N, C-alpha and C positions, 0 to 999 in steps of 0.2 A: 196622602203623603206616603203611605206604605207602598202603593203601586209605583210611585215615582222612583223609590229606592230600588224596587225590583227591576225597573227598566234599565237602570244603570249597571246592573250586575254583569250582563254579557259584555259590556264595554270594558269593565274592569278586567275580566278574564282575558279578553283579546289583547289588552295592553300588557298584561303580565306575560302572555305568551310571546308577544313581540319583543319585550325586553329580554326574556330568557334566550330567544333565538339570536338576538343581536349580540348578547354577551358570549354565547357559544361560538359564534362566527369570529368574534374578536380574539377569543382564546385560541382557536384553531389557527388563525392568521399569525398570532404571536408565536405559537409553537413552531409553525412552518418557517417563519422568518428567522427563528433562532438557529436553525440548522445551517451548518456551513460545510462545504465540500471542498476537498483538496486532492491534488494529484501528485504523484512522484515524477520528478523531471530532472534528469542529469545530462550534462554535456561532457563528452570526452574531450579533455584539453589537448591542444596541440594538433599537429598534422598526423596523418596515418604513417605508421612506422614501416620501414622496409622489412623485407623478409617474408614476402607473400608465400603462403603454403598452398599447394594446388588441391585444396580440399573444399568441399561444400559442407557447411555446418548447418544442421537443422536444430532449432531450439524448441523443445516441447514446452507447452504451457506449464508454468511453475505451479506445483502444489503448495498448499499452505497448511501448517499445523492447525488442527481443529480449534485450538484455543484462540488463534488470531485470524481465523478465516473470514470473519465478518467484516463489514465495511466500517464499523464504528471504531474509533481510536480506543486503545486499551492502555491503562495506566497501572504501573506497579506502585502501590501506595505503602507497602510494608514488606517485611521479609517473606510472608506467605500470602499476601493479599493483592488482588488485581481487580480493577474496576473498569467497566466499559463506559464510554462516553457516547450517548445517543444523540448528541447535537453536533459534534465535530466528527466528520466521516470522510472516508476516501470516496471519490466519485465512482471508481470502479474497484473491483476486488484487488487486494494487494498482489496476488499471484499474477493477474493479468498485467498490471502495471509494471511489475518487475520483469516479466517476460518481454514486454515491448521495449523497455529501456535496455535490456540485455541485447536484444537483436540490433537496436540502433547503435549501441556501443561497439559491438564487434563488426558491424557493417562499416563503421568509421575507422576501425583499428588497422585494417590492411593485412590482417593475419591470414584470412581465408579468401578463397576465390569468390565465394558467395555465402551469404547468411540469410536464412529464411526460417519461417515457422513451419510446424508440421502440417499445416494446411496446404502448403505448396506442393505441386506435382514434381518439383525438381528432385532428382536423385541426389542423395547425400551420403558421403562416406562416414561422417561423424554426426552423432546425436548428443545434444546437451540436455540433461534433465536437472531440474532444480527443485528444492523444497525449502520454502521460507519457514524456518523453524521458530522464529520469534521476530516480532516487530511491535515495539511498545515504547511508551514514555516511562522512564523510571523516576518517580518522584518520592521514592522511599527516603531519600536524604534531601530535605527542603533546601539545603544550601548547595547542592550539587546535582541538579536535575540532568538527566541524560536521555538521549534518543538511542535505542538499542535495536540492532538488526542482526539476525543470524540466518545464514543460508547454507544449505548443503548442495554441493555440485557433483554430478557424475557425468563424465563424457565417455561415450561408447563408440567403438568401431563397428560399423554396420555392414562391412563388406564380407564377413564370413557367414557361415551357415547360421550361427547364433551371434548375437551382439556380445562384444567383449569390452569390459570396462578398461579404459586406458588411462583414466584420471579420476580421482576422487578426493574431495577435501571439504572440510567444514570451515566456513568463514564467519567471523563475528566482528562487528564494528560498533563502537560507541562514539557519540558526539555530544559534547557539552551543550546544553540549551541555555541561551543567554537569559531568557526569562526564567527566574526561579519560582514564579508563581505556578499554581496548578493550571494545567492546560484548559480546564473547564472554564476558567475566567478569561484569560486573554493570551494564553501561550500557545494556542494551536498552530499558528503560523510559524512560530519559532520551532515547534516540535517537527513540523514538516521539513523545515530547513535542515534540521538534524538528521531526519530520515534520508534526505537526499545526499547529505554528506556521507552517511554510513554506506549507502548504495554506491556512491562514487568510489569510496575507498575499497569496497569489496570488489567491484568490477575492475579497478586498477590492479589489484593484487591478482585477480583471476586472469587477467590478460597476460601479465608477466608469467604466471605459472603455465598457461597454455602455450605460450611461445616456446617454453623449454620442453614441455611434455609432449606436444604433438609434433611428429616427424613428417 
């Protein structure tokens, strides 16, 4: 009888290992499936406006403040507290997406003869640099959740011996989020809609400013 019990011991061990392995795989799959990825996407409304300026504009890849440079969403939860969300994320870095949307926006605006990124070999008279200072969901007031975006813009004339700043401005936009719940639960899509509205408002204001500032 004792020998029979001993013969079952390796089987018990094997079954235990298989159960642990299966549980571990299930946990990994659950964590992976919980991640959701989003992109920034805005469309310039209306047709290209008249008043084409004979300049080529290059847009340098936007920098992002270190606080918000990761792909994960960031939430302001109190006056001095911010929390990262490791499940709801941007598909690419915020700086890259804002850069791409800015190039597409000004390509459709009709202001410049051509718009390109700095990887292009095209010679350009103007260089636009941007810094995303802030991009987060503000849930510090549970009854008034906001998407917040702040961007600093510099435009330089590159035709001289040294680049000369011809335009500089900080832009900040806020958009009310329809879902008042925390984004960790079910508000991530609403937060991204808010980010897109913020970026649309900033680019609309920037377009008007550059029409007046660039000769």
